[in-house]
HTML snippet that shows the backbone in 3Dmol.js (N, CA, C, O; Angstrom):
<script src="https://3Dmol.org/build/3Dmol-min.js"></script>
<div id="view" style="width:600px;height:400px;position:relative"></div>
<script>
const pdb = `
ATOM      1  N   MET A   1     -22.260 -33.071 -28.938  1.00  0.00           N
ATOM      2  CA  MET A   1     -20.974 -32.550 -29.352  1.00  0.00           C
ATOM      3  C   MET A   1     -21.139 -31.090 -29.785  1.00  0.00           C
ATOM      4  O   MET A   1     -22.141 -30.735 -30.407  1.00  0.00           O
ATOM      5  N   LEU A   2     -20.165 -30.257 -29.459  1.00  0.00           N
ATOM      6  CA  LEU A   2     -20.206 -28.857 -29.853  1.00  0.00           C
ATOM      7  C   LEU A   2     -19.823 -28.696 -31.308  1.00  0.00           C
ATOM      8  O   LEU A   2     -18.968 -29.414 -31.827  1.00  0.00           O
ATOM      9  N   GLU A   3     -20.467 -27.745 -31.957  1.00  0.00           N
ATOM     10  CA  GLU A   3     -20.152 -27.459 -33.351  1.00  0.00           C
ATOM     11  C   GLU A   3     -19.009 -26.465 -33.446  1.00  0.00           C
ATOM     12  O   GLU A   3     -18.881 -25.575 -32.605  1.00  0.00           O
ATOM     13  N   LYS A   4     -18.187 -26.614 -34.456  1.00  0.00           N
ATOM     14  CA  LYS A   4     -17.089 -25.690 -34.712  1.00  0.00           C
ATOM     15  C   LYS A   4     -17.663 -24.301 -35.016  1.00  0.00           C
ATOM     16  O   LYS A   4     -18.612 -24.163 -35.788  1.00  0.00           O
ATOM     17  N   GLY A   5     -17.065 -23.272 -34.392  1.00  0.00           N
ATOM     18  CA  GLY A   5     -17.436 -21.896 -34.687  1.00  0.00           C
ATOM     19  C   GLY A   5     -18.542 -21.300 -33.834  1.00  0.00           C
ATOM     20  O   GLY A   5     -18.886 -20.132 -34.017  1.00  0.00           O
ATOM     21  N   ILE A   6     -19.114 -22.069 -32.899  1.00  0.00           N
ATOM     22  CA  ILE A   6     -20.163 -21.486 -32.061  1.00  0.00           C
ATOM     23  C   ILE A   6     -19.543 -20.452 -31.122  1.00  0.00           C
ATOM     24  O   ILE A   6     -18.359 -20.523 -30.794  1.00  0.00           O
ATOM     25  N   LYS A   7     -20.345 -19.510 -30.705  1.00  0.00           N
ATOM     26  CA  LYS A   7     -19.869 -18.439 -29.831  1.00  0.00           C
ATOM     27  C   LYS A   7     -20.818 -18.276 -28.664  1.00  0.00           C
ATOM     28  O   LYS A   7     -21.986 -18.659 -28.731  1.00  0.00           O
ATOM     29  N   GLY A   8     -20.305 -17.708 -27.608  1.00  0.00           N
ATOM     30  CA  GLY A   8     -21.123 -17.408 -26.440  1.00  0.00           C
ATOM     31  C   GLY A   8     -20.534 -16.221 -25.703  1.00  0.00           C
ATOM     32  O   GLY A   8     -19.384 -15.847 -25.930  1.00  0.00           O
ATOM     33  N   THR A   9     -21.306 -15.645 -24.841  1.00  0.00           N
ATOM     34  CA  THR A   9     -20.828 -14.534 -24.024  1.00  0.00           C
ATOM     35  C   THR A   9     -21.258 -14.758 -22.588  1.00  0.00           C
ATOM     36  O   THR A   9     -22.239 -15.451 -22.315  1.00  0.00           O
ATOM     37  N   GLY A  10     -20.521 -14.170 -21.694  1.00  0.00           N
ATOM     38  CA  GLY A  10     -20.857 -14.225 -20.284  1.00  0.00           C
ATOM     39  C   GLY A  10     -20.335 -12.971 -19.617  1.00  0.00           C
ATOM     40  O   GLY A  10     -19.346 -12.383 -20.053  1.00  0.00           O
ATOM     41  N   GLU A  11     -20.998 -12.579 -18.579  1.00  0.00           N
ATOM     42  CA  GLU A  11     -20.602 -11.363 -17.877  1.00  0.00           C
ATOM     43  C   GLU A  11     -20.824 -11.571 -16.393  1.00  0.00           C
ATOM     44  O   GLU A  11     -21.822 -12.162 -15.981  1.00  0.00           O
ATOM     45  N   VAL A  12     -19.894 -11.085 -15.597  1.00  0.00           N
ATOM     46  CA  VAL A  12     -20.012 -11.208 -14.152  1.00  0.00           C
ATOM     47  C   VAL A  12     -19.448  -9.942 -13.516  1.00  0.00           C
ATOM     48  O   VAL A  12     -18.478  -9.371 -14.014  1.00  0.00           O
ATOM     49  N   THR A  13     -20.042  -9.516 -12.443  1.00  0.00           N
ATOM     50  CA  THR A  13     -19.509  -8.404 -11.669  1.00  0.00           C
ATOM     51  C   THR A  13     -18.638  -9.001 -10.570  1.00  0.00           C
ATOM     52  O   THR A  13     -19.091  -9.841  -9.793  1.00  0.00           O
ATOM     53  N   VAL A  14     -17.397  -8.563 -10.514  1.00  0.00           N
ATOM     54  CA  VAL A  14     -16.471  -9.103  -9.529  1.00  0.00           C
ATOM     55  C   VAL A  14     -16.797  -8.514  -8.162  1.00  0.00           C
ATOM     56  O   VAL A  14     -16.738  -7.303  -7.946  1.00  0.00           O
ATOM     57  N   THR A  15     -17.142  -9.411  -7.255  1.00  0.00           N
ATOM     58  CA  THR A  15     -17.411  -9.039  -5.867  1.00  0.00           C
ATOM     59  C   THR A  15     -16.270  -9.577  -5.006  1.00  0.00           C
ATOM     60  O   THR A  15     -15.410 -10.308  -5.498  1.00  0.00           O
ATOM     61  N   GLU A  16     -16.262  -9.226  -3.753  1.00  0.00           N
ATOM     62  CA  GLU A  16     -15.199  -9.684  -2.858  1.00  0.00           C
ATOM     63  C   GLU A  16     -15.137 -11.211  -2.786  1.00  0.00           C
ATOM     64  O   GLU A  16     -14.060 -11.785  -2.623  1.00  0.00           O
ATOM     65  N   GLU A  17     -16.290 -11.864  -2.908  1.00  0.00           N
ATOM     66  CA  GLU A  17     -16.325 -13.328  -2.856  1.00  0.00           C
ATOM     67  C   GLU A  17     -15.601 -13.972  -4.031  1.00  0.00           C
ATOM     68  O   GLU A  17     -15.186 -15.127  -3.934  1.00  0.00           O
ATOM     69  N   LEU A  18     -15.438 -13.251  -5.138  1.00  0.00           N
ATOM     70  CA  LEU A  18     -14.803 -13.795  -6.343  1.00  0.00           C
ATOM     71  C   LEU A  18     -13.347 -13.365  -6.491  1.00  0.00           C
ATOM     72  O   LEU A  18     -12.746 -13.579  -7.544  1.00  0.00           O
ATOM     73  N   THR A  19     -12.776 -12.766  -5.456  1.00  0.00           N
ATOM     74  CA  THR A  19     -11.388 -12.324  -5.550  1.00  0.00           C
ATOM     75  C   THR A  19     -10.420 -13.452  -5.198  1.00  0.00           C
ATOM     76  O   THR A  19     -10.773 -14.397  -4.492  1.00  0.00           O
ATOM     77  N   ALA A  20      -9.203 -13.332  -5.701  1.00  0.00           N
ATOM     78  CA  ALA A  20      -8.167 -14.320  -5.425  1.00  0.00           C
ATOM     79  C   ALA A  20      -7.907 -14.437  -3.924  1.00  0.00           C
ATOM     80  O   ALA A  20      -7.719 -15.536  -3.402  1.00  0.00           O
ATOM     81  N   LYS A  21      -7.897 -13.309  -3.245  1.00  0.00           N
ATOM     82  CA  LYS A  21      -7.624 -13.324  -1.802  1.00  0.00           C
ATOM     83  C   LYS A  21      -8.683 -14.123  -1.049  1.00  0.00           C
ATOM     84  O   LYS A  21      -8.348 -14.936  -0.188  1.00  0.00           O
ATOM     85  N   THR A  22      -9.940 -13.904  -1.361  1.00  0.00           N
ATOM     86  CA  THR A  22     -11.029 -14.602  -0.680  1.00  0.00           C
ATOM     87  C   THR A  22     -11.070 -16.083  -1.044  1.00  0.00           C
ATOM     88  O   THR A  22     -11.355 -16.924  -0.192  1.00  0.00           O
ATOM     89  N   MET A  23     -10.784 -16.406  -2.314  1.00  0.00           N
ATOM     90  CA  MET A  23     -10.852 -17.799  -2.762  1.00  0.00           C
ATOM     91  C   MET A  23      -9.587 -18.583  -2.439  1.00  0.00           C
ATOM     92  O   MET A  23      -9.535 -19.793  -2.658  1.00  0.00           O
ATOM     93  N   GLY A  24      -8.571 -17.905  -1.921  1.00  0.00           N
ATOM     94  CA  GLY A  24      -7.355 -18.602  -1.523  1.00  0.00           C
ATOM     95  C   GLY A  24      -6.412 -18.930  -2.664  1.00  0.00           C
ATOM     96  O   GLY A  24      -5.546 -19.795  -2.533  1.00  0.00           O
ATOM     97  N   SER A  25      -6.581 -18.234  -3.795  1.00  0.00           N
ATOM     98  CA  SER A  25      -5.702 -18.509  -4.935  1.00  0.00           C
ATOM     99  C   SER A  25      -4.679 -17.400  -5.151  1.00  0.00           C
ATOM    100  O   SER A  25      -4.020 -17.354  -6.190  1.00  0.00           O
ATOM    101  N   GLY A  26      -4.547 -16.521  -4.191  1.00  0.00           N
ATOM    102  CA  GLY A  26      -3.603 -15.411  -4.278  1.00  0.00           C
ATOM    103  C   GLY A  26      -3.854 -14.434  -3.154  1.00  0.00           C
ATOM    104  O   GLY A  26      -4.716 -14.655  -2.304  1.00  0.00           O
ATOM    105  N   GLU A  27      -3.097 -13.352  -3.151  1.00  0.00           N
ATOM    106  CA  GLU A  27      -3.201 -12.355  -2.081  1.00  0.00           C
ATOM    107  C   GLU A  27      -3.847 -11.043  -2.531  1.00  0.00           C
ATOM    108  O   GLU A  27      -4.076 -10.152  -1.713  1.00  0.00           O
ATOM    109  N   LEU A  28      -4.142 -10.922  -3.832  1.00  0.00           N
ATOM    110  CA  LEU A  28      -4.654  -9.659  -4.361  1.00  0.00           C
ATOM    111  C   LEU A  28      -6.174  -9.655  -4.472  1.00  0.00           C
ATOM    112  O   LEU A  28      -6.810 -10.705  -4.568  1.00  0.00           O
ATOM    113  N   LEU A  29      -6.730  -8.473  -4.458  1.00  0.00           N
ATOM    114  CA  LEU A  29      -8.175  -8.303  -4.649  1.00  0.00           C
ATOM    115  C   LEU A  29      -8.464  -8.153  -6.144  1.00  0.00           C
ATOM    116  O   LEU A  29      -8.929  -7.110  -6.603  1.00  0.00           O
ATOM    117  N   VAL A  30      -8.178  -9.216  -6.884  1.00  0.00           N
ATOM    118  CA  VAL A  30      -8.434  -9.278  -8.323  1.00  0.00           C
ATOM    119  C   VAL A  30      -9.314 -10.498  -8.590  1.00  0.00           C
ATOM    120  O   VAL A  30      -9.444 -11.375  -7.737  1.00  0.00           O
ATOM    121  N   TYR A  31      -9.911 -10.548  -9.771  1.00  0.00           N
ATOM    122  CA  TYR A  31     -10.762 -11.668 -10.156  1.00  0.00           C
ATOM    123  C   TYR A  31      -9.959 -12.963 -10.096  1.00  0.00           C
ATOM    124  O   TYR A  31      -8.908 -13.071 -10.729  1.00  0.00           O
ATOM    125  N   ALA A  32     -10.436 -13.928  -9.355  1.00  0.00           N
ATOM    126  CA  ALA A  32      -9.727 -15.180  -9.137  1.00  0.00           C
ATOM    127  C   ALA A  32      -9.776 -16.083 -10.371  1.00  0.00           C
ATOM    128  O   ALA A  32     -10.812 -16.199 -11.027  1.00  0.00           O
ATOM    129  N   THR A  33      -8.658 -16.712 -10.673  1.00  0.00           N
ATOM    130  CA  THR A  33      -8.604 -17.646 -11.807  1.00  0.00           C
ATOM    131  C   THR A  33      -9.647 -18.753 -11.685  1.00  0.00           C
ATOM    132  O   THR A  33     -10.311 -19.052 -12.678  1.00  0.00           O
ATOM    133  N   PRO A  34      -9.828 -19.381 -10.510  1.00  0.00           N
ATOM    134  CA  PRO A  34     -10.865 -20.418 -10.416  1.00  0.00           C
ATOM    135  C   PRO A  34     -12.270 -19.894 -10.740  1.00  0.00           C
ATOM    136  O   PRO A  34     -13.089 -20.614 -11.311  1.00  0.00           O
ATOM    137  N   ALA A  35     -12.536 -18.658 -10.377  1.00  0.00           N
ATOM    138  CA  ALA A  35     -13.851 -18.068 -10.696  1.00  0.00           C
ATOM    139  C   ALA A  35     -13.989 -17.857 -12.199  1.00  0.00           C
ATOM    140  O   ALA A  35     -15.060 -18.070 -12.766  1.00  0.00           O
ATOM    141  N   MET A  36     -12.892 -17.434 -12.845  1.00  0.00           N
ATOM    142  CA  MET A  36     -12.917 -17.229 -14.298  1.00  0.00           C
ATOM    143  C   MET A  36     -13.151 -18.556 -15.029  1.00  0.00           C
ATOM    144  O   MET A  36     -13.934 -18.618 -15.976  1.00  0.00           O
ATOM    145  N   ILE A  37     -12.475 -19.600 -14.587  1.00  0.00           N
ATOM    146  CA  ILE A  37     -12.636 -20.907 -15.215  1.00  0.00           C
ATOM    147  C   ILE A  37     -14.065 -21.415 -15.029  1.00  0.00           C
ATOM    148  O   ILE A  37     -14.653 -21.971 -15.956  1.00  0.00           O
ATOM    149  N   ALA A  38     -14.618 -21.229 -13.841  1.00  0.00           N
ATOM    150  CA  ALA A  38     -16.003 -21.641 -13.580  1.00  0.00           C
ATOM    151  C   ALA A  38     -16.964 -20.900 -14.504  1.00  0.00           C
ATOM    152  O   ALA A  38     -17.925 -21.492 -14.996  1.00  0.00           O
ATOM    153  N   LEU A  39     -16.723 -19.623 -14.744  1.00  0.00           N
ATOM    154  CA  LEU A  39     -17.571 -18.850 -15.653  1.00  0.00           C
ATOM    155  C   LEU A  39     -17.464 -19.398 -17.065  1.00  0.00           C
ATOM    156  O   LEU A  39     -18.474 -19.500 -17.761  1.00  0.00           O
ATOM    157  N   MET A  40     -16.268 -19.751 -17.501  1.00  0.00           N
ATOM    158  CA  MET A  40     -16.085 -20.272 -18.861  1.00  0.00           C
ATOM    159  C   MET A  40     -16.730 -21.638 -19.032  1.00  0.00           C
ATOM    160  O   MET A  40     -17.212 -21.967 -20.116  1.00  0.00           O
ATOM    161  N   GLU A  41     -16.742 -22.433 -17.971  1.00  0.00           N
ATOM    162  CA  GLU A  41     -17.361 -23.761 -18.072  1.00  0.00           C
ATOM    163  C   GLU A  41     -18.856 -23.623 -18.212  1.00  0.00           C
ATOM    164  O   GLU A  41     -19.562 -24.627 -18.311  1.00  0.00           O
TER     165      GLU A  41
END
`;
const viewer = $3Dmol.createViewer("view");
viewer.addModel(pdb, "pdb");
viewer.setStyle({}, {cartoon: {color: "spectrum"}});
viewer.zoomTo();
viewer.render();
</script>
């Protein structure tokens, strides 16, 4: 079980493979929501 108040950090460089357009979650060349969620998990 996770403890209350723990913290973490993560960093990723957005490449074309991680864009909404490439991942099929939109038409823009922006960081895709599914990629962001995967990073948070």
